[in-house]
C-alpha positions, 0 to 999 in steps of 0.5 A: 290885692286891693287890701294888702294889709290883710295879706299873709303871703309867705307868713308862717302861722301855727294853729293849735286844735286845728284837726277839726272844727273852728281851728280847721276852719280858721286855718283854711282862711289863713291859707286863703290869705296866703299863709303857710299853715301848720295844724297842731293837734293831739288826735292821731289823724285829723278829720276827713275835712283836713285832706281836701283843704290841704290839697286845695292849699297846694294845688290852688293856693300855692301854699301848704297845710301840714299836720303835726301831732302833739298834745299841748301838755307835752311841753318838751315835744311842743317846743321841739316841733315849734322850733323845727318849724321855725328853723325850716322856714327861718321865721315865725309869724303867727299863732292861733291857739284854739286847742281846748277841752270842755266838761259840763259838771256842776261845781259841787260834783267837780273833782280836783282831777277834772278841774286840773285837767281842764286848766292844764289844757285850756290855760297852761297848754295855751300859755306854753304854746304861746311861749314856744311860738314867742321864743321863735318870733323873738329869735327871728326878730320880726315880731308877730301876732298871737291869737288865743281862743277864749270865749264869751264864757270868760266874761259871763256865766252861761245861763243853763250851761253848768261849766264852772271850770271851763268858764274860769279857764276862758277868763284866764285866757283873756287875762293871760293874753293881756299880760303876754301882750304887756311883756312881749310888746317890746318884741313887736309881738301882739297878743289878742283873744277872740271870744266866740259865742255859741258855735254850731259844730258837730260836738254841739249838734251831739249836745242838742240831741242830749238836750233838745231844749238848748237848740231852741233856747240858745238862739233866743239869748243873743240879739241876732236870734240865732247861733253862729257857724265856724265860718263866721270867725274866718275873717277875725282870724285873718284880721288879727294875724295880719297887719290889718290889726297892727295897732291892736294888742291886749284886746278881746274881740268878742263875737257873740251876737250880742249875747253878753251885751244885754 
């Protein structure tokens, strides 16, 4: 391999929220870099895209992609599953915490129940997933890399997108990562965030049907004049989990086409 620091061969990496979308796309990139990947999600079954990727992992990449159903709010089950994975392989090397929910509601109409659900999944769920993985990393003593999926919405308020609780939760994820990095650095555990811009996923395509003006307006709000695709975050996932980013921790990798730099 011409760039061995990007290799994840033999490393065990978990990706929460990987039944579909960005999480699954990043999981595939980790597989291609050699990692053994476990996808955690609350869906009964992953998307139809999952099975071909799992088959390719086994037949072409000499590794594996395994699905585990778990809701990140179920902390007892989450810890049990993560511990079982660690015990099976005798190691725990990485995590991408991509599980999250979204709700577009004006602040004056938001209920406490809805806000608490948003924070429970997007902040507490991310925190508990990172904690479960960090416990295994510390147990095995080899350190590791944890990546939390934040958003440019954790830094800026999106014009025309009314998501006060979501944006606050993503700001919380960025600050959470800094604090986890400061506590866990002594255990050789690095913690960083990725802050994506607008990504065209199936969910966003459905949103465009409801709000067609956004399909025209959103690309004009960044410096590249277009929206991103999930595949454009593959390299960031491998970079942050691998030794290529060995001196990077407590940082936010913002990939938003310059949206936040105007």
